[in-house]
PDB file with one MODEL, atoms N, CA, C and O in Angstrom:
MODEL        1
ATOM      1  N   MET A   1     102.783 -75.755  83.052  1.00  0.00           N
ATOM      2  CA  MET A   1     101.779 -76.784  83.238  1.00  0.00           C
ATOM      3  C   MET A   1     102.485 -78.126  83.466  1.00  0.00           C
ATOM      4  O   MET A   1     103.373 -78.514  82.706  1.00  0.00           O
ATOM      5  N   LYS A   2     102.085 -78.795  84.485  1.00  0.00           N
ATOM      6  CA  LYS A   2     102.706 -80.071  84.811  1.00  0.00           C
ATOM      7  C   LYS A   2     101.838 -81.207  84.267  1.00  0.00           C
ATOM      8  O   LYS A   2     100.639 -81.279  84.533  1.00  0.00           O
ATOM      9  N   HIS A   3     102.470 -82.077  83.510  1.00  0.00           N
ATOM     10  CA  HIS A   3     101.773 -83.236  82.969  1.00  0.00           C
ATOM     11  C   HIS A   3     101.968 -84.413  83.903  1.00  0.00           C
ATOM     12  O   HIS A   3     102.989 -84.507  84.583  1.00  0.00           O
ATOM     13  N   ARG A   4     101.024 -85.285  83.938  1.00  0.00           N
ATOM     14  CA  ARG A   4     101.123 -86.446  84.823  1.00  0.00           C
ATOM     15  C   ARG A   4     101.910 -87.581  84.195  1.00  0.00           C
ATOM     16  O   ARG A   4     102.720 -88.222  84.866  1.00  0.00           O
ATOM     17  N   ILE A   5     101.680 -87.836  82.918  1.00  0.00           N
ATOM     18  CA  ILE A   5     102.325 -88.979  82.275  1.00  0.00           C
ATOM     19  C   ILE A   5     103.801 -88.674  82.056  1.00  0.00           C
ATOM     20  O   ILE A   5     104.169 -87.551  81.713  1.00  0.00           O
ATOM     21  N   ARG A   6     104.632 -89.673  82.255  1.00  0.00           N
ATOM     22  CA  ARG A   6     106.074 -89.520  82.094  1.00  0.00           C
ATOM     23  C   ARG A   6     106.594 -90.730  81.323  1.00  0.00           C
ATOM     24  O   ARG A   6     105.924 -91.760  81.251  1.00  0.00           O
ATOM     25  N   ILE A   7     107.789 -90.602  80.750  1.00  0.00           N
ATOM     26  CA  ILE A   7     108.379 -91.698  79.981  1.00  0.00           C
ATOM     27  C   ILE A   7     109.808 -91.946  80.448  1.00  0.00           C
ATOM     28  O   ILE A   7     110.548 -91.013  80.761  1.00  0.00           O
ATOM     29  N   CYS A   8     110.171 -93.191  80.488  1.00  0.00           N
ATOM     30  CA  CYS A   8     111.531 -93.579  80.837  1.00  0.00           C
ATOM     31  C   CYS A   8     112.387 -93.522  79.573  1.00  0.00           C
ATOM     32  O   CYS A   8     111.997 -94.047  78.531  1.00  0.00           O
ATOM     33  N   ARG A   9     113.547 -92.889  79.667  1.00  0.00           N
ATOM     34  CA  ARG A   9     114.428 -92.792  78.497  1.00  0.00           C
ATOM     35  C   ARG A   9     115.097 -94.119  78.173  1.00  0.00           C
ATOM     36  O   ARG A   9     115.420 -94.380  77.014  1.00  0.00           O
ATOM     37  N   LEU A  10     115.305 -94.947  79.162  1.00  0.00           N
ATOM     38  CA  LEU A  10     116.025 -96.197  78.934  1.00  0.00           C
ATOM     39  C   LEU A  10     115.143 -97.293  78.348  1.00  0.00           C
ATOM     40  O   LEU A  10     115.467 -97.870  77.310  1.00  0.00           O
ATOM     41  N   CYS A  11     114.022 -97.577  79.020  1.00  0.00           N
ATOM     42  CA  CYS A  11     113.187 -98.701  78.571  1.00  0.00           C
ATOM     43  C   CYS A  11     111.945 -98.263  77.803  1.00  0.00           C
ATOM     44  O   CYS A  11     111.170 -99.108  77.354  1.00  0.00           O
ATOM     45  N   LYS A  12     111.744 -96.949  77.645  1.00  0.00           N
ATOM     46  CA  LYS A  12     110.650 -96.381  76.845  1.00  0.00           C
ATOM     47  C   LYS A  12     109.256 -96.751  77.363  1.00  0.00           C
ATOM     48  O   LYS A  12     108.299 -96.806  76.590  1.00  0.00           O
ATOM     49  N   GLN A  13     109.145 -97.004  78.666  1.00  0.00           N
ATOM     50  CA  GLN A  13     107.861 -97.315  79.276  1.00  0.00           C
ATOM     51  C   GLN A  13     107.233 -96.041  79.838  1.00  0.00           C
ATOM     52  O   GLN A  13     107.929 -95.202  80.410  1.00  0.00           O
ATOM     53  N   TYR A  14     105.933 -95.901  79.675  1.00  0.00           N
ATOM     54  CA  TYR A  14     105.207 -94.767  80.241  1.00  0.00           C
ATOM     55  C   TYR A  14     104.782 -95.092  81.664  1.00  0.00           C
ATOM     56  O   TYR A  14     104.420 -96.226  81.974  1.00  0.00           O
ATOM     57  N   THR A  15     104.832 -94.079  82.525  1.00  0.00           N
ATOM     58  CA  THR A  15     104.464 -94.261  83.920  1.00  0.00           C
ATOM     59  C   THR A  15     103.991 -92.928  84.489  1.00  0.00           C
ATOM     60  O   THR A  15     104.112 -91.892  83.834  1.00  0.00           O
ATOM     61  N   LEU A  16     103.461 -92.953  85.687  1.00  0.00           N
ATOM     62  CA  LEU A  16     103.047 -91.736  86.377  1.00  0.00           C
ATOM     63  C   LEU A  16     104.049 -91.341  87.460  1.00  0.00           C
ATOM     64  O   LEU A  16     103.857 -90.332  88.138  1.00  0.00           O
ATOM     65  N   LYS A  17     105.098 -92.113  87.628  1.00  0.00           N
ATOM     66  CA  LYS A  17     106.052 -91.890  88.713  1.00  0.00           C
ATOM     67  C   LYS A  17     107.305 -91.158  88.217  1.00  0.00           C
ATOM     68  O   LYS A  17     107.580 -91.116  87.017  1.00  0.00           O
ATOM     69  N   ASP A  18     108.060 -90.583  89.165  1.00  0.00           N
ATOM     70  CA  ASP A  18     109.289 -89.875  88.824  1.00  0.00           C
ATOM     71  C   ASP A  18     110.432 -90.834  88.494  1.00  0.00           C
ATOM     72  O   ASP A  18     111.374 -90.462  87.794  1.00  0.00           O
ATOM     73  N   LYS A  19     110.352 -92.053  88.993  1.00  0.00           N
ATOM     74  CA  LYS A  19     111.341 -93.088  88.679  1.00  0.00           C
ATOM     75  C   LYS A  19     110.620 -94.256  88.024  1.00  0.00           C
ATOM     76  O   LYS A  19     109.501 -94.603  88.405  1.00  0.00           O
ATOM     77  N   CYS A  20     111.265 -94.853  87.045  1.00  0.00           N
ATOM     78  CA  CYS A  20     110.684 -95.982  86.316  1.00  0.00           C
ATOM     79  C   CYS A  20     110.568 -97.194  87.251  1.00  0.00           C
ATOM     80  O   CYS A  20     111.552 -97.568  87.890  1.00  0.00           O
ATOM     81  N   PRO A  21     109.390 -97.810  87.338  1.00  0.00           N
ATOM     82  CA  PRO A  21     109.248 -98.979  88.206  1.00  0.00           C
ATOM     83  C   PRO A  21     109.977-100.216  87.671  1.00  0.00           C
ATOM     84  O   PRO A  21     110.208-101.160  88.426  1.00  0.00           O
ATOM     85  N   ILE A  22     110.341-100.230  86.390  1.00  0.00           N
ATOM     86  CA  ILE A  22     110.997-101.390  85.791  1.00  0.00           C
ATOM     87  C   ILE A  22     112.516-101.310  85.941  1.00  0.00           C
ATOM     88  O   ILE A  22     113.144-102.232  86.463  1.00  0.00           O
ATOM     89  N   CYS A  23     113.106-100.192  85.476  1.00  0.00           N
ATOM     90  CA  CYS A  23     114.570-100.101  85.488  1.00  0.00           C
ATOM     91  C   CYS A  23     115.106 -99.090  86.505  1.00  0.00           C
ATOM     92  O   CYS A  23     116.321 -98.916  86.606  1.00  0.00           O
ATOM     93  N   LYS A  24     114.241 -98.431  87.251  1.00  0.00           N
ATOM     94  CA  LYS A  24     114.600 -97.486  88.315  1.00  0.00           C
ATOM     95  C   LYS A  24     115.350 -96.235  87.821  1.00  0.00           C
ATOM     96  O   LYS A  24     116.037 -95.583  88.606  1.00  0.00           O
ATOM     97  N   ALA A  25     115.226 -95.901  86.538  1.00  0.00           N
ATOM     98  CA  ALA A  25     115.864 -94.699  85.994  1.00  0.00           C
ATOM     99  C   ALA A  25     114.904 -93.511  86.138  1.00  0.00           C
ATOM    100  O   ALA A  25     113.706 -93.695  86.354  1.00  0.00           O
ATOM    101  N   GLU A  26     115.439 -92.304  86.016  1.00  0.00           N
ATOM    102  CA  GLU A  26     114.618 -91.097  86.073  1.00  0.00           C
ATOM    103  C   GLU A  26     113.712 -91.044  84.847  1.00  0.00           C
ATOM    104  O   GLU A  26     114.107 -91.466  83.761  1.00  0.00           O
ATOM    105  N   THR A  27     112.505 -90.530  85.019  1.00  0.00           N
ATOM    106  CA  THR A  27     111.579 -90.376  83.904  1.00  0.00           C
ATOM    107  C   THR A  27     111.501 -88.912  83.505  1.00  0.00           C
ATOM    108  O   THR A  27     111.825 -88.023  84.293  1.00  0.00           O
ATOM    109  N   ASN A  28     111.068 -88.670  82.275  1.00  0.00           N
ATOM    110  CA  ASN A  28     110.974 -87.322  81.737  1.00  0.00           C
ATOM    111  C   ASN A  28     109.572 -87.056  81.213  1.00  0.00           C
ATOM    112  O   ASN A  28     108.802 -87.979  80.946  1.00  0.00           O
ATOM    113  N   ASP A  29     109.263 -85.789  81.073  1.00  0.00           N
ATOM    114  CA  ASP A  29     107.992 -85.362  80.501  1.00  0.00           C
ATOM    115  C   ASP A  29     108.064 -85.551  78.986  1.00  0.00           C
ATOM    116  O   ASP A  29     108.948 -84.973  78.353  1.00  0.00           O
ATOM    117  N   PRO A  30     107.157 -86.348  78.370  1.00  0.00           N
ATOM    118  CA  PRO A  30     107.255 -86.598  76.935  1.00  0.00           C
ATOM    119  C   PRO A  30     106.702 -85.464  76.070  1.00  0.00           C
ATOM    120  O   PRO A  30     106.861 -85.489  74.850  1.00  0.00           O
ATOM    121  N   HIS A  31     106.067 -84.488  76.675  1.00  0.00           N
ATOM    122  CA  HIS A  31     105.456 -83.402  75.920  1.00  0.00           C
ATOM    123  C   HIS A  31     106.484 -82.325  75.599  1.00  0.00           C
ATOM    124  O   HIS A  31     107.300 -81.978  76.454  1.00  0.00           O
ATOM    125  N   PRO A  32     106.459 -81.788  74.374  1.00  0.00           N
ATOM    126  CA  PRO A  32     107.405 -80.717  74.046  1.00  0.00           C
ATOM    127  C   PRO A  32     107.019 -79.424  74.759  1.00  0.00           C
ATOM    128  O   PRO A  32     105.849 -79.232  75.089  1.00  0.00           O
ATOM    129  N   PRO A  33     107.974 -78.540  75.002  1.00  0.00           N
ATOM    130  CA  PRO A  33     107.644 -77.267  75.651  1.00  0.00           C
ATOM    131  C   PRO A  33     106.815 -76.386  74.724  1.00  0.00           C
ATOM    132  O   PRO A  33     106.858 -76.538  73.503  1.00  0.00           O
ATOM    133  N   LYS A  34     106.072 -75.477  75.310  1.00  0.00           N
ATOM    134  CA  LYS A  34     105.284 -74.557  74.512  1.00  0.00           C
ATOM    135  C   LYS A  34     106.215 -73.634  73.737  1.00  0.00           C
ATOM    136  O   LYS A  34     107.304 -73.301  74.204  1.00  0.00           O
ATOM    137  N   PHE A  35     105.778 -73.222  72.552  1.00  0.00           N
ATOM    138  CA  PHE A  35     106.585 -72.357  71.697  1.00  0.00           C
ATOM    139  C   PHE A  35     105.881 -71.029  71.513  1.00  0.00           C
ATOM    140  O   PHE A  35     104.673 -70.986  71.282  1.00  0.00           O
ATOM    141  N   SER A  36     106.623 -69.964  71.614  1.00  0.00           N
ATOM    142  CA  SER A  36     106.083 -68.634  71.402  1.00  0.00           C
ATOM    143  C   SER A  36     107.119 -67.794  70.668  1.00  0.00           C
ATOM    144  O   SER A  36     108.297 -67.815  71.024  1.00  0.00           O
ATOM    145  N   LEU A  37     106.694 -67.059  69.651  1.00  0.00           N
ATOM    146  CA  LEU A  37     107.608 -66.177  68.931  1.00  0.00           C
ATOM    147  C   LEU A  37     107.988 -64.967  69.773  1.00  0.00           C
ATOM    148  O   LEU A  37     108.998 -64.319  69.501  1.00  0.00           O
ATOM    149  N   ASP A  38     107.196 -64.656  70.783  1.00  0.00           N
ATOM    150  CA  ASP A  38     107.463 -63.507  71.639  1.00  0.00           C
ATOM    151  C   ASP A  38     108.326 -63.854  72.851  1.00  0.00           C
ATOM    152  O   ASP A  38     108.494 -63.027  73.747  1.00  0.00           O
ATOM    153  N   ASP A  39     108.865 -65.051  72.883  1.00  0.00           N
ATOM    154  CA  ASP A  39     109.673 -65.496  74.013  1.00  0.00           C
ATOM    155  C   ASP A  39     110.998 -64.734  74.052  1.00  0.00           C
ATOM    156  O   ASP A  39     111.783 -64.795  73.105  1.00  0.00           O
ATOM    157  N   LYS A  40     111.244 -64.012  75.155  1.00  0.00           N
ATOM    158  CA  LYS A  40     112.460 -63.213  75.292  1.00  0.00           C
ATOM    159  C   LYS A  40     113.681 -64.077  75.562  1.00  0.00           C
ATOM    160  O   LYS A  40     114.803 -63.649  75.292  1.00  0.00           O
ATOM    161  N   TYR A  41     113.495 -65.265  76.080  1.00  0.00           N
ATOM    162  CA  TYR A  41     114.614 -66.084  76.539  1.00  0.00           C
ATOM    163  C   TYR A  41     114.901 -67.270  75.631  1.00  0.00           C
ATOM    164  O   TYR A  41     115.628 -68.180  76.030  1.00  0.00           O
ATOM    165  N   ILE A  42     114.353 -67.285  74.427  1.00  0.00           N
ATOM    166  CA  ILE A  42     114.545 -68.425  73.522  1.00  0.00           C
ATOM    167  C   ILE A  42     116.021 -68.616  73.184  1.00  0.00           C
ATOM    168  O   ILE A  42     116.479 -69.749  73.040  1.00  0.00           O
ATOM    169  N   ARG A  43     116.765 -67.529  73.057  1.00  0.00           N
ATOM    170  CA  ARG A  43     118.194 -67.616  72.734  1.00  0.00           C
ATOM    171  C   ARG A  43     118.930 -68.438  73.798  1.00  0.00           C
ATOM    172  O   ARG A  43     119.780 -69.264  73.468  1.00  0.00           O
ATOM    173  N   TYR A  44     118.607 -68.213  75.054  1.00  0.00           N
ATOM    174  CA  TYR A  44     119.285 -68.921  76.142  1.00  0.00           C
ATOM    175  C   TYR A  44     118.885 -70.388  76.202  1.00  0.00           C
ATOM    176  O   TYR A  44     119.716 -71.241  76.513  1.00  0.00           O
ATOM    177  N   ARG A  45     117.634 -70.691  75.910  1.00  0.00           N
ATOM    178  CA  ARG A  45     117.202 -72.084  75.894  1.00  0.00           C
ATOM    179  C   ARG A  45     117.875 -72.850  74.762  1.00  0.00           C
ATOM    180  O   ARG A  45     118.269 -74.003  74.942  1.00  0.00           O
ATOM    181  N   ILE A  46     118.010 -72.226  73.604  1.00  0.00           N
ATOM    182  CA  ILE A  46     118.668 -72.868  72.471  1.00  0.00           C
ATOM    183  C   ILE A  46     120.139 -73.100  72.788  1.00  0.00           C
ATOM    184  O   ILE A  46     120.676 -74.175  72.519  1.00  0.00           O
ATOM    185  N   MET A  47     120.788 -72.093  73.360  1.00  0.00           N
ATOM    186  CA  MET A  47     122.204 -72.244  73.722  1.00  0.00           C
ATOM    187  C   MET A  47     122.382 -73.344  74.767  1.00  0.00           C
ATOM    188  O   MET A  47     123.333 -74.121  74.688  1.00  0.00           O
ATOM    189  N   ASP A  48     121.487 -73.417  75.732  1.00  0.00           N
ATOM    190  CA  ASP A  48     121.555 -74.439  76.768  1.00  0.00           C
ATOM    191  C   ASP A  48     121.376 -75.832  76.166  1.00  0.00           C
ATOM    192  O   ASP A  48     122.104 -76.758  76.525  1.00  0.00           O
ATOM    193  N   ALA A  49     120.419 -75.987  75.258  1.00  0.00           N
ATOM    194  CA  ALA A  49     120.192 -77.275  74.613  1.00  0.00           C
ATOM    195  C   ALA A  49     121.397 -77.661  73.752  1.00  0.00           C
ATOM    196  O   ALA A  49     121.778 -78.831  73.709  1.00  0.00           O
ATOM    197  N   TYR A  50     121.994 -76.689  73.072  1.00  0.00           N
ATOM    198  CA  TYR A  50     123.162 -76.976  72.238  1.00  0.00           C
ATOM    199  C   TYR A  50     124.339 -77.435  73.091  1.00  0.00           C
ATOM    200  O   TYR A  50     125.035 -78.380  72.719  1.00  0.00           O
ATOM    201  N   VAL A  51     124.570 -76.791  74.212  1.00  0.00           N
ATOM    202  CA  VAL A  51     125.671 -77.177  75.106  1.00  0.00           C
ATOM    203  C   VAL A  51     125.416 -78.568  75.667  1.00  0.00           C
ATOM    204  O   VAL A  51     126.339 -79.380  75.732  1.00  0.00           O
ATOM    205  N   ASP A  52     124.182 -78.859  76.075  1.00  0.00           N
ATOM    206  CA  ASP A  52     123.859 -80.190  76.613  1.00  0.00           C
ATOM    207  C   ASP A  52     124.083 -81.276  75.571  1.00  0.00           C
ATOM    208  O   ASP A  52     124.621 -82.335  75.895  1.00  0.00           O
ATOM    209  N   ASN A  53     123.684 -81.037  74.326  1.00  0.00           N
ATOM    210  CA  ASN A  53     123.843 -82.039  73.274  1.00  0.00           C
ATOM    211  C   ASN A  53     125.299 -82.220  72.886  1.00  0.00           C
ATOM    212  O   ASN A  53     125.711 -83.339  72.580  1.00  0.00           O
ATOM    213  N   SER A  54     126.090 -81.157  72.889  1.00  0.00           N
ATOM    214  CA  SER A  54     127.488 -81.285  72.518  1.00  0.00           C
ATOM    215  C   SER A  54     128.280 -82.031  73.593  1.00  0.00           C
ATOM    216  O   SER A  54     129.264 -82.697  73.273  1.00  0.00           O
ATOM    217  N   GLU A  55     127.878 -81.934  74.843  1.00  0.00           N
ATOM    218  CA  GLU A  55     128.564 -82.646  75.914  1.00  0.00           C
ATOM    219  C   GLU A  55     128.257 -84.138  75.882  1.00  0.00           C
ATOM    220  O   GLU A  55     129.092 -84.951  76.279  1.00  0.00           O
ATOM    221  N   LYS A  56     127.062 -84.506  75.411  1.00  0.00           N
ATOM    222  CA  LYS A  56     126.657 -85.915  75.411  1.00  0.00           C
ATOM    223  C   LYS A  56     127.281 -86.689  74.264  1.00  0.00           C
ATOM    224  O   LYS A  56     127.508 -87.893  74.382  1.00  0.00           O
ATOM    225  N   GLY A  57     127.556 -86.030  73.180  1.00  0.00           N
ATOM    226  CA  GLY A  57     128.060 -86.846  72.091  1.00  0.00           C
ATOM    227  C   GLY A  57     128.759 -86.064  71.113  1.00  0.00           C
ATOM    228  O   GLY A  57     129.249 -86.607  70.123  1.00  0.00           O
TER     229      GLY A  57
ENDMDL
END
């Protein structure tokens, strides 16, 4: 499901555009992903998130 509202990570402004009109940075979907206990691929999503976080800091 695609949400319309988006948030800029840098200036924390909400917008409907893919790029922030204030600071021109990429915007992200502020809604968390759906969670299901029956998800077959949860292991891979967790590993992917862990690798992304370890690379950033």
